[in-house]
C-alpha positions in Angstrom: -0.2 -0.9 45.2 -0.1 2.1 43.1 -3.2 3.9 41.9 -3.1 2.5 38.2 -2.7 -0.7 39.3 -5.8 -0.4 41.8 -7.6 0.8 38.8 -6.7 -2.3 36.9 -7.6 -4.8 39.6 -11.1 -2.6 39.6 -11.7 -3.4 35.9 -10.6 -7.4 36.2 -13.0 -7.5 39.1 -15.6 -5.9 37.3 -15.1 -8.5 34.3 -15.2 -11.1 36.8 -18.7 -9.6 38.9 -20.5 -9.1 35.1 -19.7 -12.8 34.2 -21.8 -14.2 36.9 -25.3 -14.7 37.9 -24.1 -16.5 41.2 -24.6 -14.2 44.3 -22.6 -16.4 46.5 -20.0 -16.3 43.7 -20.8 -12.2 43.6 -20.4 -11.8 47.0 -17.2 -13.5 47.6 -15.4 -12.1 44.6 -16.6 -8.7 46.2 -15.4 -9.3 49.6 -11.9 -10.7 49.0 -11.0 -8.3 46.3 -12.3 -5.1 48.6 -10.0 -7.2 51.1 -6.9 -7.2 49.0 -7.6 -3.8 47.6 -7.8 -2.0 50.8 -4.3 -1.3 52.6 -4.8 -3.3 56.5 -8.2 -4.5 56.1 -8.2 -7.7 58.1 -12.3 -7.7 58.2 -14.2 -8.0 55.0 -18.0 -8.0 55.5 -20.5 -7.2 53.3 -24.7 -6.9 54.8 -27.4 -6.9 52.6 -31.1 -5.3 52.6 -33.7 -8.1 53.8 -36.8 -6.5 53.2 -39.4 -9.0 55.3 -37.3 -7.8 58.6 -36.3 -3.9 56.9 -32.9 -4.2 57.9 -29.3 -5.2 56.7 -28.1 -9.2 57.8 -25.3 -10.6 57.6 -24.6 -11.8 53.8 -20.5 -12.9 53.2 -17.3 -12.1 55.0 -14.0 -12.7 55.5 -11.5 -12.6 58.5 -13.8 -12.6 61.0 -16.1 -16.2 62.3 -19.5 -16.2 60.3 -21.3 -17.8 62.9 -21.4 -14.8 65.1 -22.2 -12.2 62.4 -25.1 -14.0 61.0 -27.4 -13.3 64.2 -26.5 -9.6 63.9 -28.4 -7.2 61.3 -28.6 -3.7 61.3 -32.5 -1.4 61.5 
């Protein structure tokens, strides 16, 4: 994928993200799009900040067993 195609895909992703308020849909779009844009990416993961624990916690991922990631967090 050349740079022009990448920018076109990023603009398409932006339109998709702007069209929804559903957090699960936003996270899913981001994860799968990032995985497709980055060559040789087998795994794509998003962590979100959790104020109550002051840490990053697993939110959505692709290419890995989710049950393991739900127990992992970063301080």
